[in-house]
C-alpha positions, 0 to 999 in steps of 0.5 A, spaced: 469 178 677 468 174 671 464 177 665 459 175 661 456 169 665 449 167 666 450 166 673 443 163 675 445 157 670 452 156 672 449 156 680 444 150 677 450 147 673 455 147 680 449 145 685 448 138 680 455 137 680 456 137 688 449 134 689 452 128 685 459 127 687 457 129 695 452 123 694 456 118 691 459 115 697 453 114 701 449 111 696 454 106 695 455 105 702 448 103 702 448 098 697 454 095 699 451 089 702 447 087 695 453 089 691 457 084 695 452 079 695 451 080 687 459 080 685 462 076 691 469 078 694 467 080 701 474 080 703 475 086 698 469 090 699 473 095 703 477 097 697 470 100 693 470 105 698 477 106 699 479 107 692 474 112 691 476 116 697 484 116 696 484 118 689 478 124 691 483 126 697 489 126 693 486 130 687 483 135 691 489 140 692 492 138 686 486 140 681 485 146 686 492 148 684 491 147 677 485 151 676 489 157 679 494 156 674 490 154 668 483 156 669 477 153 673 473 151 667 477 146 663 479 142 670 471 142 672 469 140 666 475 134 666 473 133 673 466 131 671 468 127 665 472 123 669 467 122 674 461 120 669 466 115 665 468 112 672 460 112 674 458 108 667 464 103 668 462 101 675 455 100 673 458 095 668 463 092 673 463 084 673 467 083 680 469 087 686 476 088 683 473 091 677 468 095 681 474 098 686 478 100 680 472 104 677 471 107 683 478 110 683 477 113 676 470 116 679 474 119 685 479 122 680 474 126 677 470 127 684 477 130 687 476 136 682 468 138 683 467 140 690 473 145 691 473 148 684 465 149 684 466 153 691 471 157 687 467 158 681 462 162 686 467 166 688 470 168 681 463 170 678 459 173 684 461 180 688 462 179 696 455 182 697 452 175 694 457 170 695 455 169 702 448 167 699 451 162 694 456 159 698 450 158 703 446 154 697 452 150 696 453 148 703 446 147 704 446 142 698 453 138 701 449 137 707 443 135 704 447 130 700 449 126 706 442 125 708 439 124 701 444 119 699 442 113 703 435 114 702 436 114 694 441 108 695 436 104 699 430 106 694 434 104 687 437 098 690 431 095 693 426 097 687 431 098 681 438 095 681 444 097 684 447 098 678 443 104 677 446 107 683 452 109 678 448 110 672 443 115 675 450 120 675 450 120 668 444 124 666 445 129 672 452 130 670 451 131 663 446 136 664 451 139 669 456 139 664 452 142 658 450 148 663 457 150 665 460 149 658 455 153 655 454 159 660 460 159 664 465 164 660 471 164 664 477 170 663 482 167 659 487 171 664 491 166 668 498 166 671 502 160 668 506 157 673 511 151 674 507 145 676 510 142 683 510 135 680 515 132 686 510 135 691 504 132 687 507 125 687 509 125 695 502 128 697 499 122 693 504 117 696 503 119 703 495 120 702 494 113 699 499 110 704 495 113 710 488 112 707 489 104 706 492 103 713 486 106 716 481 102 712 485 096 712 487 097 720 483 092 724 479 089 718 484 086 713 490 086 718 491 087 725 494 094 727 500 092 729 502 087 723 507 089 718 503 091 713 499 096 717 506 099 720 509 099 714 504 103 711 504 108 717 511 108 716 511 110 708 506 115 710 510 119 715 516 119 710 513 121 704 509 127 708 515 129 711 518 129 704 512 133 701 513 138 707 520 140 706 518 140 698 513 145 699 517 150 703 522 150 697 517 149 691 516 156 687 509 154 686 507 149 691 501 145 691 499 147 698 502 154 700 504 153 707 505 161 708 497 161 707 497 158 715 500 164 717 493 168 716 489 167 722 483 166 719 485 161 713 489 157 719 483 156 723 478 155 718 482 149 716 482 146 723 475 147 724 473 144 717 478 138 719 474 138 726 467 138 724 468 133 719 471 128 724 465 129 728 459 130 723 461 123 719 459 119 726 452 122 726 450 120 719 453 113 720 451 111 728 444 115 728 441 110 723 445 104 726 442 106 733 435 107 730 436 100 726 439 096 732 436 099 738 429 101 736 428 095 731 426 099 725 427 098 718 433 100 714 429 105 710 426 108 716 433 109 719 434 113 712 428 117 713 430 119 721 436 123 718 431 128 715 431 132 721 438 133 721 438 134 714 433 140 715 437 143 720 444 143 717 440 146 711 437 152 715 444 153 718 448 153 712 443 158 710 443 162 716 451 163 716 450 164 708 446 170 709 449 173 715 456 173 714 455 180 710 452 183 717 457 180 722 464 176 723 466 169 721 467 168 729 460 171 732 457 166 727 461 160 728 460 161 736 452 160 734 455 154 730 459 151 735 454 152 741 448 149 737 453 143 735 456 142 742 449 142 745 446 137 740 451 132 740 451 132 748 443 131 748 445 125 743 449 122 748 444 122 753 440 117 748 437 111 751 432 105 748 427 108 751 428 115 748 422 118 744 422 119 737 420 126 738 426 127 742 431 124 737 428 129 732 429 135 736 436 133 738 438 132 731 435 139 728 440 142 734 446 138 731 444 139 724 443 147 725 450 147 729 454 143 723 450 147 718 454 153 719 460 150 717 458 148 710 457 155 708 462 159 712 469 155 712 469 155 705 468 163 705 473 164 711 478 160 707 478 165 701 477 171 705 482 177 703 486 172 698 487 174 691 484 170 685 490 166 684 490 163 691 483 161 691 483 154 688 489 152 693 485 155 699 478 152 697 481 145 695 485 145 702 479 146 706 475 140 702 481 136 703 481 137 711 474 136 711 475 130 708 481 128 711 477 129 718 471 125 716 476 119 714 480 119 721 473 121 725 469 114 722 476 110 723 478 112 730 470 113 733 469 107 729 474 103 733 471 106 740 464 104 738 466 097 736 470 096 743 465 099 747 460 095 744 464 088 745 466 090 752 459 091 755 456 085 751 461 081 754 460 084 761 453 083 760 453 076 759 458 074 764 453 077 769 448 072 767 447 065 770 447 059 767 439 058 767 439 064 762 444 062 757 440 057 754 439 059 746 445 063 747 450 058 743 446 060 737 448 067 737 454 070 735 455 075 741 460 079 737 456 080 731 450 085 732 448 083 725 442 080 727 439 086 730 438 089 723 435 083 720 427 083 723 427 075 721 433 074 725 431 079 731 425 075 732 429 069 734 433 072 739 430 071 746 428 077 750 432 077 755 438 076 751 436 082 746 435 086 752 442 086 753 445 087 746 440 093 745 443 096 751 450 095 750 449 097 742 445 103 745 451 105 750 456 104 745 453 109 741 452 114 746 459 113 749 462 115 742 457 121 741 460 124 748 467 122 746 466 127 740 465 133 745 472 133 746 474 135 738 467 140 738 470 143 745 477 144 741 473 147 736 470 152 740 477 154 743 479 155 735 473 159 734 475 164 739 481 165 735 478 167 728 479 174 729 474 179 727 474 178 719 468 179 715 465 179 708 467 186 706 461 189 701 460 196 698 455 197 703 458 195 710 465 199 707 461 205 706 459 205 713 466 203 716 
């Protein structure tokens, strides 16, 4: 454990940094419509999100490894500084291309913050306190996915979209000052050779895959030369990365860690939970707006119960990980998560808000365990020199799962909606089709605009609403498949648990 550190201040600084970085993408997504209307470049707006996610994901394992080699503090501060510089530049962007470039700079910093923050907690706290602290950090991470859209909507509507980036600066500066002044890190670190070839091949592979997933089906067809080419580049460089890491003396991702049962299962669960949780934060607000006809602000607030559930789950997981095994706690998690997702899959336009609230609390509670338990399980029984690598791998795979999840399930939802809307209107008689010509049936945008929604004839609106509802609930039901796979993996976790002096003496 590091000595001479003011732990309360350090935790406060880490919480501020995690909240800021984790909320960033959701805040930007909420404001994207306003940003595009101001800056233009509708055909390029996808790059604003892609640029950030690509550099963040590529940087996570690299910064994790560097923090093991040269220390946590300097790379955390470096990441925070780069993130703040990128935020300031984003607020000054004059066009969508500039904004995308500045978001990439932001992402470089973001790739260092999340994994190193969790690792610092393990460095400064003994085992009996780590659970509570990681539960707190996990709760903040879970809360950010809900607070982000609310904050983004408020700032965009009442101030200016520029301030969704400027707001990071005071928060980040306070975090930087706290960590710089209070975190006294041990100067003893192993000097190792940097695996540059591994870093290069990983970055190229991740960038290619991210662009293929972001642009496929939007900018270019899935079977286009561009998308196929990106998948080919990803395959080639990922295979190269795999072989380089097997022979490297100090690999960025130590594949031997996957021989440890608890580490391997934790990584797989992070990937699967990430791939399913992201669809909840995206499709529940869409359901509330498009099906219930609520405003964007109401759609943001509707996620509050899920946030509270995830905070509770993260807290319970953090507190009880010193009292029982990771597997036992994750069994509770996956059961609650499965039940909650199933219940959401039964939603209809007639489902009451109260029932929706209960369903979200259940699914959020199940998901919340993963925020505190999986990072802890990833580092369990590892030497300090491997903790940064292990934690960054966990963060990387969760983010990777989120990216794949929203892409795959997004395509599914869109296809189901399109099929159902076509069938619904093909069954309508000629007399009922009056007024349909003014409605773009393949574009549900009118459902989200109160003024436009009122112009839609009731019998047509009913068809669209039910088609949208069915497409979203079908997506939730299909998400049960990766959750069921997660249940099998949870059973394979073994009996590993956080060992403290108290439970060691009992043993």
